[in-house]
C-alpha positions as CSV (number, residue, x, y, z in Angstrom):
1,M,3.9,34.1,6.5
2,L,6.7,31.5,6.2
3,P,6.8,29.2,9.3
4,F,10.1,29.2,11.1
5,G,12.0,25.8,10.5
6,P,12.1,23.0,8.7
7,L,9.5,22.4,6.2
8,E,7.9,19.2,5.1
9,V,7.4,19.6,1.4
10,S,5.3,17.4,-0.8
11,A,5.6,18.8,-4.3
12,G,7.2,21.9,-6.0
13,S,9.5,23.7,-8.5
14,I,12.7,25.7,-8.4
15,R,14.1,28.1,-11.0
16,V,17.9,29.1,-10.3
17,A,19.4,31.7,-12.4
18,G,16.9,31.2,-15.0
19,S,17.0,27.5,-15.1
20,Q,13.8,25.6,-14.5
21,L,14.4,22.3,-12.4
22,G,12.1,19.4,-12.9
23,L,12.8,18.0,-9.4
24,I,14.0,19.7,-6.3
25,P,17.7,18.8,-6.0
26,A,19.1,18.0,-2.6
27,P,21.7,18.7,-1.3
28,M,22.0,22.2,-3.0
29,N,23.9,25.3,-2.4
30,D,23.9,28.0,-5.4
31,T,23.6,31.4,-5.8
32,G,21.7,33.6,-8.3
33,A,18.2,34.8,-8.8
34,V,16.0,32.0,-7.1
35,T,12.3,31.4,-7.1
36,A,11.0,28.3,-5.3
37,Q,7.3,27.2,-5.3
38,L,6.7,24.6,-3.0
39,E,3.4,22.6,-1.9
40,L,3.5,21.7,2.0
41,V,2.3,18.4,3.6
42,D,-0.3,20.3,5.6
43,G,-1.9,21.5,2.1
44,S,-0.5,24.9,2.3
45,S,1.6,26.5,-0.5
46,V,4.4,29.0,-0.6
47,T,6.4,31.0,-3.0
48,I,9.7,32.1,-2.1
49,D,12.2,34.6,-4.2
50,G,15.8,35.4,-3.3
51,T,19.5,35.4,-4.2
52,G,20.5,32.1,-3.4
53,V,19.6,28.8,-2.2
54,V,20.6,26.0,0.5
55,I,18.4,22.8,0.5
56,E,19.4,20.0,3.0
57,L,17.7,17.0,3.9
58,L,16.8,16.4,7.7
59,G,16.0,13.0,9.2
60,A,16.5,9.5,8.1
61,A,15.7,8.5,4.7
62,E,12.5,6.5,4.0
63,D,11.4,4.7,0.9
64,I,7.8,6.1,0.1
65,E,7.3,3.6,-3.0
66,A,9.1,1.2,-5.2
67,L,10.8,2.6,-8.0
68,P,12.5,1.0,-11.0
69,P,16.4,1.1,-10.4
70,E,17.3,3.1,-13.4
71,W,15.2,6.0,-11.6
72,A,17.6,5.7,-8.4
73,P,18.9,9.0,-7.8
74,G,22.5,10.0,-8.2
75,W,24.5,11.3,-5.2
76,T,26.0,14.1,-7.1
77,P,24.6,17.6,-6.0
78,Y,23.0,19.8,-8.4
79,N,25.5,21.1,-10.9
80,R,24.5,24.4,-12.7
81,A,27.3,24.1,-15.3
82,L,25.6,20.9,-16.7
83,Q,22.2,22.7,-16.3
84,R,20.3,19.7,-14.9
85,P,19.6,18.5,-11.5
86,A,21.5,15.3,-10.5
87,L,18.0,13.6,-9.2
88,A,16.2,14.0,-12.6
89,R,15.1,10.5,-13.9
90,P,16.2,9.5,-17.2
91,R,13.9,10.3,-20.2
């Protein structure tokens, strides 16, 4: 059973309209077949299937580790037309 309210996610993946996303983009608001597999900070996991997705971040942003500047996330939300999440780091 999925807990009610916001979830603290530690890892996971999401597939939207057949496209597997390497990172979970936030914010995101999209429609289409969605499967999200999430690992929660409490050690539990959940798989969610649906027909649309809205992802929002809550609370103040925190730095959890120092990363190279070229890995800095963009501010553009996920764009399915480009078939890539805006937050993916360059390869």
